[in-house]
C-alpha positions in Angstrom: -0.1 -0.2 0.3 1.0 3.8 -0.6 2.5 5.3 2.4 2.3 9.0 3.8 3.3 11.0 1.7 6.4 12.4 4.1 7.8 16.7 3.2 11.4 16.6 2.3 13.3 16.2 5.6 10.2 14.5 7.4 10.8 11.6 9.8 9.7 8.6 8.7 9.5 6.8 11.5 6.4 9.7 12.5 4.0 9.6 9.9 1.4 12.1 9.9 -1.9 10.1 10.6 0.1 9.3 14.1 0.9 12.2 14.6 -3.2 14.1 14.1 -3.5 11.1 16.9 -0.8 12.5 19.2 -2.4 15.9 19.0 -5.7 14.2 19.9 -4.7 12.9 22.7 -2.9 15.8 23.7 -6.0 18.2 23.5 -8.1 15.4 25.3 -5.6 15.1 28.3 -5.3 19.5 28.1 -9.2 19.8 27.9 -9.4 17.7 31.1 -6.9 19.8 32.5 -8.8 23.3 31.7 -11.9 21.6 33.5 -10.8 21.5 36.5 -8.7 24.7 36.0 -12.0 25.7 35.7 -13.5 24.0 39.0 -10.4 25.1 41.2 -11.1 28.6 39.7 -15.1 28.6 40.4 -14.2 27.4 43.7 -11.3 29.6 44.4 -8.6 26.6 44.7 -5.6 28.9 44.4 -3.3 26.2 45.4 -4.6 23.4 43.4 -4.7 25.7 40.6 -1.0 26.4 41.0 0.1 23.2 40.6 -2.6 22.4 37.7 -0.8 25.6 35.6 2.3 24.1 35.7 1.4 20.4 34.9 -0.8 22.3 32.0 2.5 24.4 30.6 4.0 21.4 30.1 0.8 19.7 28.4 1.4 22.7 26.0 4.5 22.5 25.6 4.3 18.8 24.5 1.3 20.7 21.5 4.3 22.8 20.9 6.2 19.7 19.7 3.9 17.5 18.1 3.3 20.5 16.0 6.7 20.6 14.8 6.4 18.3 13.5 3.7 17.7 11.5 5.1 21.3 9.8 6.9 19.2 7.2 3.3 18.0 6.5 1.6 21.2 6.1 3.1 22.1 2.5 1.7 19.2 1.7 -1.8 20.0 -0.3 -3.9 17.8 1.0 -5.1 15.7 -2.3 -1.4 15.0 -3.1 -1.2 13.0 0.8 0.1 9.3 0.4 -2.4 7.2 2.6 -2.3 3.1 3.7 -6.3 3.4 3.1 -9.2 5.3 2.4 -10.4 4.5 6.4 -7.1 5.7 7.4 -7.3 8.8 5.2 -11.1 8.8 6.9 -9.7 8.3 10.3 -7.7 10.9 10.1 -9.4 13.6 8.9 -11.9 13.2 11.7 -9.5 13.3 14.6 -8.2 16.6 12.9 -11.5 17.8 13.3 -11.7 16.2 16.8 -8.9 19.2 17.3 -11.0 21.7 16.3 -13.4 21.0 18.2 -11.2 20.2 21.5 -9.2 23.6 21.0 -12.5 25.9 20.7 -13.5 23.9 23.8 -10.2 25.0 25.6 -10.3 28.0 25.0 -14.2 28.0 25.7 -13.1 27.1 29.1 -10.2 28.8 29.0 -12.4 31.8 28.6 -14.7 31.2 31.9 -11.9 30.6 34.1 -10.6 33.7 32.7 -13.6 35.8 33.0 -13.7 34.8 37.0 -10.6 35.1 37.6 -11.1 39.1 36.5 -14.5 39.5 38.5 -12.6 38.0 41.5 -9.9 40.6 41.1 -12.4 43.0 40.3 -14.4 42.3 43.8 -11.1 42.3 45.5 -10.0 45.8 44.0 -13.5 46.8 46.1 -13.3 45.4 48.7 -9.5 47.6 49.0 -11.0 50.6 48.2 -13.6 50.1 50.4 -11.4 49.7 53.1 -9.4 53.1 52.1 -12.3 54.5 52.3 -13.6 53.7 55.9 -10.0 53.9 57.1 -10.2 57.7 55.9 -13.4 57.9 57.4 -11.9 56.4 61.0 -9.1 58.7 60.2 -10.9 61.4 59.8 -12.7 61.1 62.5 -10.2 60.0 65.4 -8.9 63.8 64.9 -12.0 65.4 65.0 -12.2 63.1 68.2 -9.2 64.3 69.6 -9.7 68.2 69.1 
């Protein structure tokens, strides 16, 4: 059967379908991490969030490594790729489509986490403003009492 058509300098040991499946698997793990991240942000669990974000950074590094290994295949037009079978071609296309869906879901969860985080920061700022105002009122009242 035909082998996937590697671009010049593409590693022969890593086929395009295998790399797409690896990316899909990685994005599934990233989605699970993004879901947990949202839960930690909602619960205000900063310690768990910090540890999770460290793990998430490692997954992003892995995603970049896979993306770099996919680079040689990006210049090959879809209709010029060679496949071992029609099934492999369809499965790879489905995995690639799933990668796009997973990325969209990851971005949605991360956007929600960011929004909640920004709301928490704004609430803290408001509390600090209120505390400063109370402090000024208390200081002014204390000065008047001494006079």
